MDAnalysis code that builds the backbone (N, CA, C; Angstrom):
import MDAnalysis as mda
import numpy as np

u = mda.Universe.empty(747, n_residues=249, atom_resindex=np.repeat(np.arange(249), 3), trajectory=True)
u.add_TopologyAttr("name", ["N", "CA", "C"] * 249)
u.add_TopologyAttr("resid", np.arange(1, 250))
u.add_TopologyAttr("resname", ["MET", "GLU", "LYS", "PRO", "LYS", "PRO", "SER", "SER", "LEU", "TYR", "THR", "ASN", "GLU", "ASP", "VAL", "SER", "ALA", "TRP", "LYS", "THR", "ALA", "LEU", "GLU", "SER", "TYR", "ASN", "ASP", "VAL", "LEU", "LYS", "LEU", "LYS", "ALA", "SER", "LYS", "GLU", "SER", "SER", "LYS", "THR", "LYS", "LYS", "ASP", "ARG", "ASP", "LEU", "VAL", "ALA", "LEU", "ASP", "LYS", "TRP", "TYR", "GLN", "ASP", "GLU", "LEU", "PRO", "LYS", "ASN", "LEU", "ASN", "SER", "ARG", "GLU", "LYS", "LYS", "TYR", "LEU", "ASN", "LEU", "GLU", "GLU", "LEU", "CYS", "GLN", "LEU", "MET", "LYS", "TRP", "LYS", "LEU", "THR", "ARG", "GLY", "LYS", "PHE", "ARG", "PRO", "ARG", "LEU", "SER", "ASP", "LEU", "VAL", "LYS", "ALA", "ASN", "ASN", "GLU", "THR", "THR", "VAL", "GLU", "ASP", "THR", "SER", "ARG", "LYS", "ALA", "PHE", "GLY", "TYR", "LEU", "PRO", "ASP", "VAL", "SER", "ALA", "ALA", "ILE", "ARG", "GLU", "LEU", "SER", "LYS", "LEU", "LYS", "ALA", "VAL", "GLY", "PRO", "ALA", "THR", "ALA", "SER", "ALA", "ILE", "LEU", "SER", "ALA", "GLY", "ALA", "PRO", "ASP", "LEU", "VAL", "PRO", "PHE", "MET", "ALA", "ASP", "GLU", "ALA", "MET", "MET", "ALA", "ILE", "PRO", "ASP", "LEU", "GLY", "GLU", "ILE", "SER", "TYR", "HIS", "LEU", "PRO", "PHE", "TYR", "MET", "SER", "PHE", "VAL", "GLU", "LYS", "ILE", "LYS", "LYS", "VAL", "LEU", "GLN", "GLN", "LEU", "LYS", "LYS", "LYS", "ASP", "PRO", "GLU", "GLY", "ASP", "TRP", "THR", "ALA", "HIS", "LYS", "VAL", "GLU", "LEU", "ALA", "LEU", "TRP", "THR", "GLU", "VAL", "MET", "ALA", "ARG", "LYS", "TYR", "ASN", "PHE", "ASP", "LEU", "SER", "GLN", "GLU", "PRO", "HIS", "VAL", "ASN", "GLY", "CYS", "GLU", "ASN", "GLY", "VAL", "GLY", "GLY", "GLU", "LYS", "ARG", "LYS", "ALA", "GLU", "GLU", "ALA", "PRO", "LYS", "ALA", "LYS", "LYS", "ARG", "ALA", "LYS", "LYS", "LYS"])
u.atoms.positions = np.array([
    [118.347, 240.046, 106.006],
    [119.383, 240.919, 106.550],
    [119.307, 242.282, 105.892],
    [119.535, 243.352, 106.660],
    [119.548, 244.701, 106.126],
    [120.725, 244.850, 105.174],
    [120.468, 245.454, 104.028],
    [121.528, 245.589, 103.034],
    [122.636, 246.477, 103.557],
    [123.889, 245.983, 103.541],
    [124.994, 246.758, 104.071],
    [125.460, 247.841, 103.103],
    [126.338, 248.688, 103.582],
    [126.936, 249.684, 102.708],
    [127.813, 248.952, 101.690],
    [128.055, 249.582, 100.528],
    [128.911, 248.944, 99.521],
    [130.232, 248.487, 100.123],
    [130.671, 247.331, 99.685],
    [131.888, 246.745, 100.231],
    [133.118, 247.577, 99.894],
    [133.947, 247.821, 100.885],
    [135.219, 248.479, 100.617],
    [136.245, 247.445, 100.177],
    [136.024, 246.191, 100.560],
    [136.964, 245.128, 100.224],
    [136.860, 244.733, 98.758],
    [135.664, 244.640, 98.236],
    [135.460, 244.179, 96.862],
    [136.256, 244.995, 95.851],
    [136.348, 246.288, 96.076],
    [137.075, 247.161, 95.155],
    [138.497, 247.438, 95.608],
    [138.908, 246.799, 96.691],
    [140.238, 247.020, 97.246],
    [141.257, 246.131, 96.535],
    [142.283, 246.728, 95.975],
    [143.302, 245.966, 95.250],
    [144.490, 245.593, 96.138],
    [144.397, 245.936, 97.411],
    [145.461, 245.609, 98.365],
    [145.287, 244.169, 98.851],
    [146.202, 243.311, 98.466],
    [146.115, 241.895, 98.825],
    [146.092, 241.699, 100.337],
    [146.818, 242.530, 101.061],
    [146.885, 242.375, 102.516],
    [145.515, 242.552, 103.161],
    [144.670, 243.404, 102.580],
    [143.318, 243.615, 103.115],
    [142.493, 242.346, 102.944],
    [142.671, 241.684, 101.815],
    [141.956, 240.425, 101.560],
    [142.446, 239.324, 102.500],
    [143.749, 239.288, 102.714],
    [144.312, 238.281, 103.617],
    [143.806, 238.480, 105.041],
    [143.769, 239.736, 105.464],
    [143.312, 240.035, 106.822],
    [141.867, 239.610, 107.018],
    [141.027, 239.899, 106.015],
    [139.615, 239.510, 106.103],
    [139.486, 237.991, 106.168],
    [140.215, 237.301, 105.303],
    [140.146, 235.839, 105.272],
    [140.614, 235.225, 106.575],
    [141.715, 235.750, 107.114],
    [142.277, 235.202, 108.349],
    [141.414, 235.516, 109.571],
    [140.503, 236.487, 109.417],
    [139.608, 236.852, 110.513],
    [138.300, 236.059, 110.481],
    [138.159, 235.201, 109.482],
    [136.893, 234.484, 109.292],
    [136.423, 233.756, 110.543],
    [137.298, 232.966, 111.135],
    [136.882, 232.171, 112.297],
    [136.499, 233.034, 113.484],
    [137.234, 234.132, 113.693],
    [136.901, 235.023, 114.806],
    [135.529, 235.657, 114.603],
    [135.252, 236.071, 113.370],
    [133.951, 236.683, 113.080],
    [132.841, 235.636, 113.146],
    [133.132, 234.426, 112.697],
    [132.138, 233.348, 112.777],
    [131.785, 233.058, 114.235],
    [132.796, 232.999, 115.097],
    [132.557, 232.746, 116.516],
    [131.746, 233.880, 117.145],
    [132.021, 235.100, 116.695],
    [131.266, 236.245, 117.191],
    [129.807, 236.131, 116.781],
    [129.580, 235.742, 115.535],
    [128.213, 235.535, 115.050],
    [127.527, 234.444, 115.865],
    [128.243, 233.347, 116.120],
    [127.672, 232.239, 116.885],
    [127.286, 232.678, 118.289],
    [128.127, 233.496, 118.909],
    [127.830, 233.961, 120.264],
    [126.630, 234.898, 120.277],
    [126.506, 235.718, 119.253],
    [125.374, 236.638, 119.160],
    [124.080, 235.880, 118.897],
    [124.158, 234.898, 117.987],
    [122.971, 234.128, 117.629],
    [122.510, 233.252, 118.785],
    [123.459, 232.659, 119.513],
    [123.082, 231.756, 120.605],
    [122.360, 232.499, 121.721],
    [122.627, 233.797, 121.827],
    [121.968, 234.569, 122.868],
    [120.538, 234.936, 122.479],
    [120.209, 234.718, 121.200],
    [118.881, 235.088, 120.704],
    [117.949, 233.886, 120.553],
    [118.504, 232.705, 120.598],
    [117.675, 231.515, 120.390],
    [117.879, 230.508, 121.513],
    [116.847, 229.770, 121.828],
    [116.938, 228.762, 122.880],
    [117.605, 227.494, 122.366],
    [117.571, 227.328, 121.049],
    [118.116, 226.111, 120.462],
    [119.606, 226.263, 120.169],
    [120.409, 225.320, 120.657],
    [121.844, 225.344, 120.402],
    [122.106, 224.791, 119.010],
    [122.503, 225.657, 118.107],
    [122.693, 225.234, 116.719],
    [124.155, 224.937, 116.401],
    [125.046, 225.211, 117.315],
    [126.463, 224.830, 117.203],
    [127.057, 225.197, 115.851],
    [127.004, 226.466, 115.525],
    [127.496, 226.950, 114.248],
    [128.976, 226.665, 114.032],
    [129.796, 226.862, 115.059],
    [131.244, 226.692, 114.911],
    [131.597, 225.252, 114.536],
    [130.992, 224.294, 115.213],
    [131.275, 222.886, 114.924],
    [130.790, 222.507, 113.531],
    [129.625, 222.987, 113.153],
    [129.096, 222.702, 111.819],
    [129.985, 223.299, 110.742],
    [130.481, 224.501, 110.990],
    [131.318, 225.151, 109.996],
    [132.655, 224.432, 109.837],
    [133.199, 223.959, 110.943],
    [134.447, 223.197, 110.870],
    [134.242, 221.935, 110.042],
    [133.093, 221.303, 110.232],
    [132.785, 220.108, 109.430],
    [132.716, 220.476, 107.949],
    [132.038, 221.561, 107.644],
    [131.875, 221.945, 106.231],
    [133.208, 222.370, 105.605],
    [133.993, 223.147, 106.335],
    [135.240, 223.675, 105.773],
    [136.359, 222.636, 105.726],
    [136.375, 221.685, 106.665],
    [137.479, 220.733, 106.778],
    [137.110, 219.296, 106.396],
    [136.140, 218.748, 107.102],
    [135.849, 217.322, 106.974],
    [135.162, 216.960, 105.651],
    [134.173, 217.722, 105.262],
    [133.458, 217.399, 104.026],
    [134.383, 217.435, 102.808],
    [135.219, 218.453, 102.629],
    [136.145, 218.432, 101.489],
    [137.050, 217.198, 101.485],
    [137.510, 216.794, 102.680],
    [138.355, 215.599, 102.764],
    [137.579, 214.366, 102.300],
    [136.328, 214.256, 102.725],
    [135.496, 213.125, 102.329],
    [135.310, 213.089, 100.812],
    [134.990, 214.244, 100.245],
    [134.750, 214.312, 98.804],
    [136.006, 213.972, 98.008],
    [137.134, 214.501, 98.445],
    [138.385, 214.285, 97.709],
    [138.976, 212.893, 97.910],
    [138.470, 212.169, 98.900],
    [138.967, 210.808, 99.144],
    [138.331, 209.794, 98.193],
    [137.289, 210.216, 97.486],
    [136.569, 209.321, 96.578],
    [137.117, 209.431, 95.157],
    [137.180, 208.290, 94.497],
    [137.731, 208.274, 93.135],
    [137.013, 209.273, 92.238],
    [135.691, 209.285, 92.325],
    [134.879, 210.295, 91.654],
    [134.039, 210.961, 92.739],
    [134.175, 212.261, 92.857],
    [133.513, 212.978, 93.947],
    [132.002, 212.802, 93.911],
    [131.440, 212.574, 95.093],
    [129.985, 212.535, 95.242],
    [129.641, 212.811, 96.697],
    [128.402, 213.149, 96.917],
    [127.885, 213.443, 98.251],
    [126.877, 212.367, 98.616],
    [126.900, 211.884, 99.863],
    [125.870, 210.935, 100.261],
    [124.738, 211.671, 100.978],
    [123.669, 210.984, 101.259],
    [122.487, 211.618, 101.846],
    [122.778, 212.208, 103.224],
    [123.526, 211.485, 104.032],
    [123.855, 211.991, 105.375],
    [124.624, 213.305, 105.279],
    [125.576, 213.355, 104.340],
    [126.358, 214.574, 104.154],
    [125.493, 215.717, 103.624],
    [124.559, 215.397, 102.750],
    [123.657, 216.416, 102.227],
    [122.801, 217.013, 103.343],
    [122.312, 216.164, 104.230],
    [121.491, 216.641, 105.357],
    [122.325, 217.500, 106.311],
    [123.573, 217.081, 106.542],
    [124.462, 217.853, 107.411],
    [124.813, 219.198, 106.765],
    [125.036, 219.173, 105.464],
    [125.338, 220.407, 104.739],
    [124.165, 221.378, 104.816],
    [122.954, 220.844, 104.684],
    [121.774, 221.699, 104.779],
    [121.671, 222.311, 106.178],
    [121.995, 221.526, 107.188],
    [121.967, 222.032, 108.562],
    [122.965, 223.169, 108.727],
    [124.168, 222.982, 108.155],
    [125.191, 224.030, 108.208],
    [124.701, 225.296, 107.509],
    [124.157, 225.127, 106.313],
    [123.706, 226.276, 105.523],
    [122.615, 227.061, 106.251],
    [121.660, 226.370, 106.840],
    [120.551, 227.035, 107.525],
    [120.985, 227.653, 108.857],
    [122.008, 227.085, 109.462],
    [122.518, 227.638, 110.711],
    [123.354, 228.880, 110.451],
    [124.126, 228.848, 109.415],
    [124.991, 229.979, 109.073],
    [124.214, 231.132, 108.449],
    [123.107, 230.803, 107.761],
    [122.302, 231.830, 107.107],
    [120.896, 231.905, 107.667],
    [119.933, 232.011, 106.755],
    [118.533, 232.093, 107.181],
    [118.031, 230.710, 107.573],
    [117.443, 230.602, 108.754],
    [117.006, 229.310, 109.276],
    [115.598, 228.983, 108.786],
    [115.495, 227.937, 107.958],
    [114.208, 227.489, 107.429],
    [114.054, 226.002, 107.758],
    [113.467, 225.675, 108.901],
    [113.365, 224.288, 109.370],
    [112.759, 223.327, 108.351],
    [111.822, 223.803, 107.556],
    [111.141, 222.925, 106.595],
    [112.112, 222.306, 105.585],
    [113.136, 223.044, 105.219],
    [114.101, 222.530, 104.253],
    [114.859, 221.321, 104.792],
    [115.119, 221.319, 106.084],
    [115.812, 220.181, 106.699],
    [114.998, 218.905, 106.566],
    [113.684, 219.024, 106.698],
    [112.808, 217.860, 106.549],
    [112.705, 217.431, 105.088],
    [112.613, 218.410, 104.198],
    [112.461, 218.103, 102.771],
    [113.693, 217.403, 102.204],
    [114.869, 217.843, 102.617],
    [116.086, 217.274, 102.050],
    [116.251, 215.805, 102.449],
    [115.709, 215.439, 103.610],
    [115.799, 214.050, 104.075],
    [114.976, 213.096, 103.214],
    [114.042, 213.652, 102.437],
    [113.177, 212.823, 101.596],
    [113.882, 212.329, 100.332],
    [115.094, 212.810, 100.088],
    [115.854, 212.352, 98.922],
    [116.279, 210.899, 99.077],
    [116.367, 210.214, 97.968],
    [116.831, 208.829, 97.954],
    [118.359, 208.794, 97.992],
    [118.907, 207.910, 98.827],
    [120.366, 207.815, 98.999],
    [121.089, 207.622, 97.662],
    [120.631, 206.673, 96.872],
    [121.285, 206.394, 95.586],
    [121.174, 207.568, 94.631],
    [120.022, 208.208, 94.641],
    [119.805, 209.360, 93.765],
    [120.747, 210.507, 94.119],
    [120.938, 210.737, 95.416],
    [121.845, 211.804, 95.869],
    [123.268, 211.519, 95.390],
    [123.713, 210.292, 95.567],
    [125.078, 209.942, 95.174],
    [125.260, 210.033, 93.658],
    [124.314, 209.489, 92.899],
    [124.421, 209.498, 91.436],
    [124.349, 210.922, 90.877],
    [123.431, 211.707, 91.416],
    [123.250, 213.076, 90.926],
    [124.450, 213.947, 91.252],
    [124.961, 213.827, 92.473],
    [126.117, 214.643, 92.855],
    [127.372, 214.225, 92.096],
    [127.522, 212.929, 91.853],
    [128.674, 212.442, 91.073],
    [128.622, 213.006, 89.650],
    [127.443, 213.003, 89.081],
    [127.257, 213.532, 87.730],
    [127.527, 215.034, 87.707],
    [127.062, 215.727, 88.740],
    [127.248, 217.188, 88.820],
    [128.729, 217.545, 88.889],
    [129.485, 216.867, 89.733],
    [130.912, 217.149, 89.826],
    [131.613, 216.846, 88.499],
    [131.075, 215.870, 87.778],
    [131.636, 215.528, 86.478],
    [131.432, 216.600, 85.429],
    [130.448, 217.455, 85.629],
    [130.185, 218.546, 84.683],
    [131.198, 219.684, 84.806],
    [131.827, 219.805, 85.958],
    [132.792, 220.889, 86.160],
    [133.937, 220.772, 85.161],
    [134.420, 221.901, 84.616],
    [134.267, 223.274, 85.105],
    [133.015, 224.030, 84.645],
    [132.060, 223.336, 84.039],
    [130.814, 224.003, 83.654],
    [129.933, 224.123, 84.910],
    [130.093, 225.227, 85.623],
    [129.396, 225.425, 86.898],
    [127.882, 225.450, 86.702],
    [127.434, 226.102, 85.659],
    [125.997, 226.211, 85.396],
    [125.354, 224.838, 85.225],
    [125.993, 223.967, 84.447],
    [125.464, 222.621, 84.222],
    [125.459, 221.815, 85.519],
    [126.496, 221.980, 86.324],
    [126.587, 221.259, 87.596],
    [125.492, 221.704, 88.561],
    [125.220, 223.010, 88.596],
    [124.156, 223.542, 89.456],
    [122.799, 223.006, 89.009],
    [122.565, 222.992, 87.714],
    [121.276, 222.494, 87.189],
    [121.074, 221.029, 87.545],
    [122.140, 220.257, 87.489],
    [122.038, 218.830, 87.811],
    [121.680, 218.630, 89.284],
    [122.357, 219.320, 90.170],
    [122.095, 219.179, 91.601],
    [120.711, 219.696, 91.982],
    [120.209, 220.659, 91.216],
    [118.896, 221.230, 91.509],
    [117.754, 220.256, 91.241],
    [118.076, 219.096, 90.681],
    [117.068, 218.055, 90.477],
    [116.718, 217.372, 91.802],
    [117.591, 217.516, 92.788],
    [117.343, 216.913, 94.107],
    [116.311, 217.723, 94.876],
    [115.567, 217.055, 95.731],
    [114.548, 217.731, 96.546],
    [115.200, 218.706, 97.517],
    [114.635, 219.907, 97.603],
    [115.067, 220.965, 98.525],
    [116.422, 221.567, 98.173],
    [116.941, 221.229, 96.997],
    [118.233, 221.763, 96.570],
    [118.039, 222.773, 95.447],
    [118.351, 224.037, 95.740],
    [118.329, 225.090, 94.738],
    [119.754, 225.528, 94.450],
    [119.931, 226.605, 93.697],
    [121.275, 227.076, 93.361],
    [122.166, 227.326, 94.578],
    [121.610, 227.861, 95.669],
    [122.431, 228.162, 96.843],
    [122.984, 226.890, 97.482],
    [122.117, 225.906, 97.718],
    [122.576, 224.636, 98.308],
    [123.491, 223.900, 97.346],
    [123.157, 223.944, 96.067],
    [123.999, 223.300, 95.057],
    [125.392, 223.925, 95.047],
    [125.454, 225.245, 95.193],
    [126.756, 225.917, 95.203],
    [127.565, 225.506, 96.427],
    [126.900, 225.272, 97.549],
    [127.588, 224.832, 98.764],
    [128.204, 223.449, 98.563],
    [127.472, 222.577, 97.894],
    [127.968, 221.231, 97.605],
    [129.210, 221.307, 96.721],
    [129.099, 222.058, 95.634],
    [130.202, 222.152, 94.675],
    [131.408, 222.881, 95.250],
    [131.156, 223.899, 96.067],
    [132.251, 224.652, 96.660],
    [133.075, 223.793, 97.607],
    [132.414, 222.866, 98.292],
    [133.130, 221.968, 99.210],
    [134.083, 221.049, 98.453],
    [133.700, 220.673, 97.232],
    [134.519, 219.756, 96.455],
    [135.398, 220.425, 95.418],
    [135.042, 221.648, 95.034],
    [135.811, 222.370, 94.014],
    [135.890, 223.852, 94.378],
    [136.529, 224.168, 95.509],
    [136.585, 225.552, 95.984],
    [137.304, 226.506, 95.041],
    [138.186, 225.967, 94.201],
    [138.905, 226.812, 93.256],
    [137.979, 227.409, 92.203],
    [136.882, 226.699, 91.884],
    [135.970, 227.113, 90.827],
    [134.665, 227.711, 91.323],
    [134.172, 227.221, 92.454],
    [132.796, 227.514, 92.856],
    [132.717, 228.222, 94.207],
    [132.203, 229.456, 94.221],
    [131.948, 230.143, 95.492],
    [130.572, 229.754, 96.023],
    [130.438, 229.713, 97.330],
    [129.130, 229.451, 97.932],
    [128.252, 230.690, 97.768],
    [127.005, 230.480, 97.455],
    [126.055, 231.571, 97.227],
    [125.554, 232.106, 98.573],
    [126.452, 232.751, 99.301],
    [126.109, 233.312, 100.612],
    [125.514, 234.702, 100.438],
    [124.423, 234.974, 101.124],
    [123.772, 236.285, 101.024],
    [124.756, 237.417, 101.276],
    [125.543, 237.282, 102.343],
    [126.435, 238.356, 102.740],
    [127.500, 238.631, 101.679],
    [128.031, 237.583, 101.075],
    [129.046, 237.759, 100.034],
    [128.452, 238.442, 98.812],
    [127.212, 238.102, 98.495],
    [126.553, 238.732, 97.351],
    [126.243, 240.197, 97.645],
    [125.813, 240.472, 98.877],
    [125.524, 241.846, 99.278],
    [126.770, 242.728, 99.238],
    [127.917, 242.129, 99.385],
    [129.168, 242.875, 99.437],
    [129.596, 243.410, 98.076],
    [128.966, 242.927, 97.013],
    [129.335, 243.355, 95.657],
    [128.401, 244.479, 95.223],
    [128.912, 245.701, 95.142],
    [128.081, 246.890, 94.919],
    [127.184, 246.857, 93.691],
    [127.694, 246.372, 92.554],
    [126.943, 246.452, 91.297],
    [126.297, 245.140, 90.887],
    [126.113, 244.241, 91.837],
    [125.522, 242.946, 91.500],
    [124.008, 243.036, 91.355],
    [123.397, 243.978, 92.051],
    [121.947, 244.136, 91.968],
    [121.226, 243.414, 93.094],
    [119.893, 243.487, 93.051],
    [119.075, 242.855, 94.090],
    [119.206, 241.340, 94.018],
    [119.377, 240.736, 95.183],
    [119.615, 239.293, 95.247],
    [118.424, 238.486, 94.728],
    [118.743, 237.523, 93.887],
    [117.753, 236.586, 93.364],
    [118.352, 235.197, 93.488],
    [117.548, 234.235, 93.930],
    [118.063, 232.881, 94.131],
    [117.837, 232.003, 92.904],
    [118.106, 232.557, 91.758],
    [117.979, 231.830, 90.507],
    [119.351, 231.675, 89.861],
    [119.473, 230.712, 88.979],
    [120.766, 230.383, 88.380],
    [121.428, 231.558, 87.655],
    [120.710, 232.330, 86.835],
    [121.366, 233.448, 86.141],
    [122.024, 234.439, 87.095],
    [121.338, 234.723, 88.213],
    [121.913, 235.656, 89.186],
    [123.156, 235.045, 89.821],
    [123.083, 233.772, 90.158],
    [124.242, 233.119, 90.760],
    [125.435, 233.146, 89.806],
    [125.191, 232.926, 88.517],
    [126.284, 232.923, 87.556],
    [126.897, 234.318, 87.409],
    [126.087, 235.350, 87.593],
    [126.631, 236.723, 87.597],
    [127.560, 236.894, 88.793],
    [127.145, 236.342, 89.922],
    [127.959, 236.364, 91.139],
    [129.279, 235.633, 90.899],
    [129.212, 234.480, 90.255],
    [130.411, 233.696, 89.950],
    [131.390, 234.513, 89.116],
    [130.866, 235.222, 88.122],
    [131.725, 236.034, 87.258],
    [132.394, 237.162, 88.045],
    [131.670, 237.778, 88.955],
    [132.238, 238.851, 89.779],
    [133.364, 238.300, 90.663],
    [133.118, 237.136, 91.246],
    [134.126, 236.500, 92.098],
    [135.346, 236.120, 91.269],
    [135.099, 235.629, 90.068],
    [136.187, 235.195, 89.186],
    [137.129, 236.356, 88.852],
    [136.569, 237.539, 88.624],
    [137.389, 238.706, 88.295],
    [138.315, 239.066, 89.453],
    [137.769, 239.045, 90.661],
    [138.595, 239.338, 91.842],
    [139.653, 238.256, 92.014],
    [139.260, 237.013, 91.817],
    [140.179, 235.886, 91.963],
    [141.364, 236.018, 91.014],
    [141.104, 236.401, 89.785],
    [142.166, 236.569, 88.801],
    [143.143, 237.657, 89.228],
    [142.614, 238.735, 89.789],
    [143.463, 239.834, 90.254],
    [144.331, 239.400, 91.436],
    [143.715, 238.669, 92.367],
    [144.457, 238.224, 93.543],
    [145.555, 237.226, 93.164],
    [145.251, 236.337, 92.242],
    [146.250, 235.355, 91.799],
    [147.413, 236.038, 91.100],
    [147.104, 237.089, 90.360],
    [148.147, 237.818, 89.642],
    [149.058, 238.567, 90.604],
    [148.466, 239.186, 91.625],
    [149.243, 239.968, 92.585],
    [149.871, 239.113, 93.675],
    [149.253, 237.961, 93.961],
    [149.723, 237.106, 95.050],
    [149.727, 235.649, 94.591],
    [150.615, 235.304, 93.644],
    [150.629, 233.948, 93.077],
    [150.887, 232.837, 94.087],
    [151.497, 233.186, 95.219],
    [151.792, 232.181, 96.247],
    [150.658, 232.071, 97.269],
    [149.622, 232.848, 97.087],
    [148.555, 232.920, 98.083],
    [147.530, 231.813, 98.031],
    [147.588, 230.971, 97.000],
    [146.649, 229.855, 96.884],
    [145.192, 230.324, 96.978],
    [144.876, 231.406, 96.282],
    [143.518, 231.940, 96.318],
    [142.551, 231.077, 95.520],
    [141.326, 230.973, 96.007],
    [140.266, 230.226, 95.332],
    [138.994, 231.069, 95.322],
    [138.033, 230.657, 94.531],
    [136.740, 231.352, 94.503],
    [136.093, 231.312, 95.889],
    [136.244, 230.193, 96.571],
    [135.664, 230.047, 97.910],
    [136.324, 231.005, 98.904],
    [137.646, 231.181, 98.800],
    [138.338, 232.099, 99.703],
    [137.885, 233.539, 99.484],
    [137.687, 233.914, 98.231],
    [137.218, 235.266, 97.920],
    [135.849, 235.493, 98.557],
    [134.979, 234.512, 98.382],
    [133.623, 234.601, 98.964],
    [133.664, 234.653, 100.486],
    [134.544, 233.881, 101.104],
    [134.674, 233.889, 102.569],
    [135.162, 235.242, 103.070],
    [136.098, 235.837, 102.348],
    [136.622, 237.141, 102.751],
    [135.533, 238.205, 102.690],
    [134.704, 238.173, 101.652],
    [133.606, 239.130, 101.519],
    [132.575, 238.918, 102.632],
    [132.264, 237.668, 102.915],
    [131.330, 237.346, 104.006],
    [131.855, 237.920, 105.318],
    [133.146, 237.734, 105.551],
    [133.755, 238.195, 106.794],
    [133.655, 239.702, 106.932],
    [133.903, 240.415, 105.845],
    [133.841, 241.874, 105.912],
    [132.434, 242.351, 106.282],
    [131.419, 241.774, 105.642],
    [130.036, 242.184, 105.905],
    [129.640, 241.867, 107.340],
    [129.968, 240.670, 107.814],
    [129.598, 240.284, 109.165],
    [130.402, 241.046, 110.212],
    [131.650, 241.365, 109.892],
    [132.468, 242.156, 110.814],
    [131.860, 243.533, 111.010],
    [131.373, 244.101, 109.927],
    [130.738, 245.412, 110.020],
    [129.442, 245.324, 110.832],
    [128.708, 244.241, 110.641],
    [127.453, 244.068, 111.364],
    [127.679, 243.980, 112.863],
    [128.741, 243.294, 113.272],
    [128.996, 243.077, 114.695],
    [130.099, 243.984, 115.248],
    [130.436, 245.029, 114.488],
    [131.444, 246.008, 114.929],
    [132.776, 245.355, 115.281],
    [133.167, 244.402, 114.463],
    [134.456, 243.726, 114.648],
    [135.496, 244.460, 113.811],
    [136.585, 244.877, 114.443],
    [137.627, 245.638, 113.766],
    [138.563, 244.703, 112.998],
    [138.464, 244.725, 111.680],
    [139.302, 243.848, 110.865],
    [140.771, 244.267, 110.865],
    [141.067, 245.430, 111.400],
    [142.454, 245.883, 111.439],
    [143.218, 245.253, 112.598],
    [142.482, 244.622, 113.533],
    [143.159, 243.986, 114.660],
    [143.722, 242.643, 114.233],
    [144.693, 242.153, 115.008],
    [145.339, 240.885, 114.679],
    [144.358, 239.724, 114.857],
    [144.055, 238.986, 113.764],
    [143.150, 237.844, 113.904],
    [143.862, 236.648, 114.526],
    [143.084, 235.785, 115.168],
    [143.642, 234.537, 115.686],
    [143.821, 233.582, 114.521],
    [144.924, 232.860, 114.507],
    [145.165, 231.937, 113.404],
    [144.742, 230.540, 113.823],
    [143.486, 230.233, 113.579],
    [142.975, 228.887, 113.877],
    [142.031, 228.488, 112.766],
    [142.437, 228.823, 111.552],
    [141.550, 228.642, 110.405],
    [141.368, 227.202, 109.993],
    [140.396, 227.012, 109.106],
    [140.094, 225.691, 108.589],
    [141.008, 225.379, 107.415],
    [141.187, 224.130, 107.116],
    [142.121, 223.717, 106.083],
    [141.636, 224.033, 104.683],
    [140.363, 224.245, 104.505],
    [139.829, 224.504, 103.167],
    [139.941, 225.971, 102.794],
    [140.863, 226.702, 103.419],
    [141.128, 228.040, 102.946],
    [140.974, 229.155, 103.947],
    [140.732, 228.890, 105.199],
    [140.556, 229.950, 106.184],
    [141.803, 230.039, 107.042],
    [142.474, 231.163, 107.013],
    [143.722, 231.295, 107.756],
    [144.848, 230.630, 106.996],
    [145.922, 230.271, 107.704],
    [146.996, 229.590, 106.983],
    [148.256, 229.421, 107.796],
    [149.049, 228.420, 107.387],
    [150.303, 228.127, 108.077],
    [151.317, 229.233, 107.861],
    [151.219, 229.952, 106.737],
    [152.173, 231.008, 106.445],
    [152.158, 232.065, 107.546],
    [150.963, 232.431, 107.984],
    [150.863, 233.453, 109.024],
    [151.423, 232.931, 110.342],
    [151.214, 231.646, 110.613],
    [151.764, 231.061, 111.830],
    [153.288, 231.188, 111.827],
    [153.873, 230.895, 110.646],
    [155.325, 230.959, 110.530],
    [155.820, 232.379, 110.723],
    [155.072, 233.348, 110.186],
    [155.457, 234.743, 110.312],
    [155.370, 235.224, 111.756],
    [154.384, 234.700, 112.494],
    [154.164, 235.152, 113.863],
    [155.120, 234.505, 114.851],
    [155.666, 233.338, 114.512],
    [156.519, 232.607, 115.445],
    [157.720, 233.416, 115.938],
    [158.514, 234.039, 115.016],
    [159.665, 234.827, 115.489],
    [159.252, 235.975, 116.390],
    [158.119, 236.621, 116.072],
    [157.631, 237.733, 116.889],
    [157.287, 237.248, 118.290],
    [156.678, 236.064, 118.359],
    [156.283, 235.509, 119.656],
    [157.523, 235.221, 120.508],
    [158.600, 234.729, 119.877],
    [159.831, 234.431, 120.615],
    [160.456, 235.697, 121.168],
    [160.422, 236.769, 120.357],
    [160.990, 238.033, 120.805],
    [160.212, 238.570, 122.014],
    [158.863, 238.438, 121.944],
    [158.042, 238.913, 123.042],
    [158.333, 238.119, 124.303],
    [158.567, 236.813, 124.139],
    [158.823, 235.937, 125.277],
    [160.142, 236.327, 125.950],
    [161.157, 236.692, 125.120],
    [162.446, 237.078, 125.676],
    [162.341, 238.359, 126.488],
    [161.529, 239.277, 126.005],
    [161.362, 240.547, 126.693],
    [160.721, 240.342, 128.060],
    [159.845, 239.361, 128.156],
    [159.178, 239.047, 129.419],
    [160.163, 238.353, 130.343],
])
């Protein structure tokens, strides 16, 4: 992807700007899906995959006494990652070569290392076809408060992060940058339930919105995922306005 202009959101201390970006995530994702589907003959169903990653996978992980990922979930996660980002078909085949028991044991051990994100990433990287980016996706699904997904667009949105490298030290620098923003948002908006994953999603949304000329100042549709996209609070705020509009009609 062509490197975007420095993010205006990353340095923006206005909580409302962050909320707007986050609440626009699904609309921008759908726009990306529509643009991508027109360029490829293969239906990759980005929206459905993303809903699975944002909603269903976290529920699965949190339903287990000790969080772990199974092989089927790992393969589905890889499909989501490659559909949402750079498509590398070979990785889908390589990840299937992992042993079911090894995936479960390794992921369980990795989640056990948290809050030491670096140690957890190193553990997951022992799996075939799993590097820091895929490992971050696994951990973010189960621990969104601590771990942001290593999305290219979110990393590009941080002006002083430097040239992207898919190695652990670079990812940990990204984590620290996200953590600083997260601390600021929590301080200014303690009721906002902000997480590292939400910060990363908001940055991704801003970059993709700029790419597809999507105006983030417009009212986003509230149909977000339960793992942090959109929210019931906005629905509640919009309800009285909707009733007033209905009366006028």
